[in-house]
C-alpha positions in Angstrom: 110.7 132.9 74.1 114.4 133.2 73.2 117.3 131.7 75.1 119.1 134.5 77.0 122.9 134.6 77.0 123.8 134.9 80.6 127.4 135.4 81.8 129.0 133.6 84.7 128.9 136.8 86.8 125.3 137.3 86.0 124.4 133.7 86.8 126.1 134.1 90.1 124.4 137.4 90.9 120.9 135.9 90.1 121.7 132.8 92.2 122.9 134.9 95.1 119.7 137.1 94.9 117.6 134.0 94.8 119.1 132.8 98.1 117.0 135.4 99.9 116.8 134.3 103.5 119.4 131.5 103.1 122.6 132.4 104.9 125.5 132.2 102.5 128.3 130.5 104.3 131.7 130.2 102.7 130.9 126.7 101.5 127.5 127.7 100.0 129.1 130.7 98.3 131.9 128.6 96.7 129.5 126.0 95.5 127.3 128.6 93.9 130.4 130.2 92.3 131.5 126.9 90.9 128.0 126.0 89.6 127.7 129.5 88.0 130.9 128.8 86.0 129.6 125.4 84.6 127.3 124.9 81.6 126.7 121.2 82.3 125.2 119.5 85.4 127.7 118.2 87.9 127.6 115.3 90.3 128.6 115.6 94.0 131.8 113.8 93.2 132.6 116.2 90.4 132.1 119.1 92.7 134.1 117.6 95.5 137.0 116.8 93.2 137.0 120.2 91.4 140.1 122.4 91.7 137.8 125.4 92.5 136.6 123.8 95.7 140.0 122.2 96.3 138.5 119.3 98.3 137.8 121.7 101.1 134.3 120.3 101.8 133.3 116.7 102.3 130.6 115.0 100.2 128.0 115.2 103.0 128.4 119.0 103.3 128.1 119.4 99.6 125.1 117.1 99.5 123.3 119.1 102.2 124.1 122.4 100.6 122.8 121.1 97.2 119.6 119.8 98.8 119.0 123.2 100.5 119.5 124.9 97.1 117.2 122.4 95.3 114.5 123.0 97.9 114.8 126.7 97.4 114.8 126.2 93.5 118.2 127.8 93.2 119.7 124.5 91.8 118.0 121.9 89.7 118.6 118.2 90.3 118.6 115.7 87.5 118.2 112.1 88.5 119.6 109.5 86.2 119.4 105.7 86.4 121.2 103.9 89.3 120.5 106.8 91.7 123.1 109.1 90.1 122.2 112.8 90.5 123.5 115.8 88.6 123.0 119.4 89.7 122.9 122.6 87.8 122.3 126.3 88.7 118.7 127.2 88.0 118.9 130.7 86.5 116.6 132.4 83.9 117.7 131.8 80.3 119.4 128.5 81.2 118.4 125.7 78.9 118.2 122.2 80.4 118.4 120.1 77.2 120.9 117.3 77.3 122.0 114.2 75.5 123.0 111.4 78.0 124.9 108.2 77.3 123.0 105.3 78.9 126.2 103.3 79.3 128.9 105.7 80.6 126.7 108.6 81.8 128.4 111.3 79.6 126.3 114.4 79.4 126.4 116.7 76.4 124.4 119.9 75.9 122.0 119.7 72.9 122.1 122.5 70.3 119.4 125.1 70.5 116.2 123.9 68.9 114.1 126.9 68.0 110.9 124.9 67.7 111.1 124.0 71.4 111.5 127.6 72.4 108.7 128.6 70.1 106.5 125.8 71.6 107.3 127.0 75.1 106.3 130.6 74.2 103.1 129.4 72.5 102.1 127.5 75.7 102.7 130.7 77.8 100.5 132.6 75.4 97.7 130.0 75.3 97.6 129.2 79.0 98.7 132.5 80.7 101.5 130.7 82.5 104.7 132.7 83.2 108.2 131.7 84.0 107.8 128.4 82.2 110.8 126.1 81.9 111.4 122.6 80.7 114.0 119.9 80.9 114.7 117.7 77.9 116.8 114.6 78.4 117.5 112.3 75.4 119.3 109.0 76.1 121.4 107.0 73.7 124.9 105.5 73.3 127.8 107.9 72.7 130.3 107.1 69.9 132.9 105.8 72.4 130.5 103.4 74.0 129.2 102.2 70.6 132.9 101.5 69.6 133.5 99.7 72.8 130.4 97.5 72.3 131.4 96.8 68.7 127.8 96.6 67.4 124.9 98.7 68.6 122.1 96.8 70.3 118.6 97.4 69.2 117.1 100.6 70.6 114.3 98.9 72.5 116.8 96.3 74.0 119.4 98.8 75.0 121.1 97.8 78.3 121.8 100.4 80.9 125.2 99.2 82.0 127.5 96.2 81.8 126.3 95.2 85.2 122.7 95.1 84.0 123.8 92.9 81.0 125.1 90.3 83.5 121.8 90.4 85.5 119.8 90.2 82.4 121.7 87.1 81.2 121.1 85.4 84.6 117.4 86.1 84.6 116.7 84.9 81.0 114.4 82.0 80.6 115.8 79.0 78.8 114.7 78.7 75.1 
């Protein structure tokens, strides 16, 4: 199963068609248009602060719209630690493979890994499933956070955020 190259206009057309019975209000349409133009997942704050939406809608309206789209499987929600959620348009051919910094939350799209696509195609053949998709999230420390920390902590002891380091220090048992 190869990854399709889908244009912004095609992503928007597919998302609009997927809306089916959902009434496309001006707010919903503008959110779909903006998500169709983005390759990486967005937070509610990123959407609200975008120049495309121009701060025209408050965070509650954006949240309710996104939850409606998530329920209808038009948008995918990615939940990260500390209750932070990212949203991305769920269209055919869209890969959901990301590298995420555990400290600052920076998200970067992973390069295409043919073995994953081949594995997905193999599963479809073996099981008879269709329209199979996956999400791959790899967590680590980005180069900027590594530089900020000076030295890299051991992988199995990697703190999530500076706040958790303080909590961890308070809850340590004395030697």
